[in-house]
FIBA-671285 format. One record per residue (C-alpha): residue in three letters; z, x, y. Coordinates in steps of 0.02 Angstrom, whole numbers, plus 50000, padded with zeros to 5 digits. Layout:
<rs>
AlaZXY;...
</rs>
This chain:
<rs>
Thr562545772255883;Asn561165766056001;Thr560785784056050;Thr559125790356115;Met558785808956107;Ile557295816556198;Phe556605833656156;Ile555305841856265;Asn554255856056200;Gln552805867056249;Leu551135870556168;Arg550635887256096;Glu548895893056044;Lys548585898855867;Ile547415913755856;Gly545855913155748;Val545755894355716;Phe543965889255677;Phe544225870755641;Gly545535858455700;Ser546615860255853;Pro547235877755894;Glu548745870155983;Thr550435870155898;Thr552225866855954;Ala553575879855937;Gly555125877255831;Gly554475873455658;Lys554085856855575;Ala555795848355578;Leu555545839955748;Lys553835833555698;Phe554525826655536;Tyr556135818555597;Ala555505811455763;Ser555205792655768;Val554025793555917;Arg553015808455977;Leu552025808056140;Asp550735820256206;Ile550855819456396;Arg549545828556501;Arg549085829556683;Ile547245824956701;Glu546975827656887;Thr547865829457053;Leu547845814157167;Lys547485818457348;Asp547595809257513;Gly546355819457613;Thr546845837357572;Glu548675833757534;Ala549195831857351;Val550135815257331;Gly550295814057142;Asn549515816456971;Arg548425806156856;Thr549285806856687;Arg548695803156510;Val549945798956372;Lys549395798756190;Val550535792356054;Val550435805855919;Lys551705797955801;Asn552585781155804;Lys553695773755669;Met554115758455776;Ala552385752055826;Pro550545755955797;Pro550205774455830;Phe548745783155916;Lys548745772156072;Gln548325779756240;Ala548775775756421;Glu548275782956590;Phe549215780256751;Asp549595788056920;Ile551255796556955;Leu551565798257142;Tyr552765811457208;Gly554385803657270;Val553875786357206;Gly553555787057018;Ile552245777356921;Ser551105768057041;Arg551095749457000;Glu549705746257126;Gly548625760257055;Ser548815752556882;Leu548335735456951;Ile546735742957023;Asp546325751756858;Tyr546625736356749;Gly545785725056876;Val544195735556870;Asp544265736456679;Gln544445717456665;Gly543125713556798;Ile544375705756918;Val544245719557048;Lys542475725157087;Lys542085743457119;Ser540485747557212;Gly540335765957249;Ala542005770657323;Trp542385752857386;Tyr543575741157295;Thr543415722357327;Tyr544365707357262;Asp543795689357287;Gly542585694657424;Glu543945704157519;Gln543805722957535;Leu545355731957475;Gly544815748757541;Gln543675763657524;Gly544385774957390;Lys545795771457270;Glu547155778057386;Asn546635766157527;Ala546525751557405;Arg548255755857338;Asn548965756257515;Phe548145739357551;Leu548995731657398;Leu550665739157451;Lys550525730157618;Asn549805713957545;Thr550985709857403;Asp550305692057384;Ile548575698757340;Ala549355711457221;Ala550335697557135;Asp548745686957121;Ile547795701457041;Glu549235704456921;Gln549285686056869;Lys547405685956835;Ile547535701856732;Leu548975694956628;Gln548055678456605;Lys546465687256550;Leu547425698156427;Gly548395682956362;Ile550085690556403;Gly551525678956444;Gln550665663556376;Pro551185654856216;Lys549925657156077;Ser549315640956003;Ala548585641755828;Glu547305628755780;Gly548115614755683;Ala549885620255724;Ala551045606555780;Pro551735607755956;Val553525613855970;Ala554145596656025;Asp553445588755866;Leu554315601755757;Ala555975598255841;Glu555805579655803;Arg555465582955618;Arg557035593255588;Pro558385584555488;Ala559955580555586;
</rs>
């Protein structure tokens, strides 16, 4: 029926647990058993611009997944009134891949300073979309996303098309 159903639940603490996690979800075991995908979503920290809270840093762990490999993890910024911050993710992945350099609180890309602090660097990328697009392209290229995979010894696609019987 192409239907998606989302259940949200809360955590409870079990008393007297000496090993394992003391956290449990209410409602029995049926939801855990029948769910195709289960996510553990937690707020890690509050993002601030000066003293004003502007969003949350969020961690999502895949607890169960029948559709793809389980136990993956992602962290991203959720900004109030905006949603998931694309620019914040570009900065995070850029630093992880060595494309954006972080020195102290300063972020630099290709010799150009993006800003002091992540919030200033994010605002810089919002204003300079060409630089943000360039960083995104380099990240995708480094991760090998969006490029056709070529196996050694495999014939190019054009050669395969020529060999097909008419």
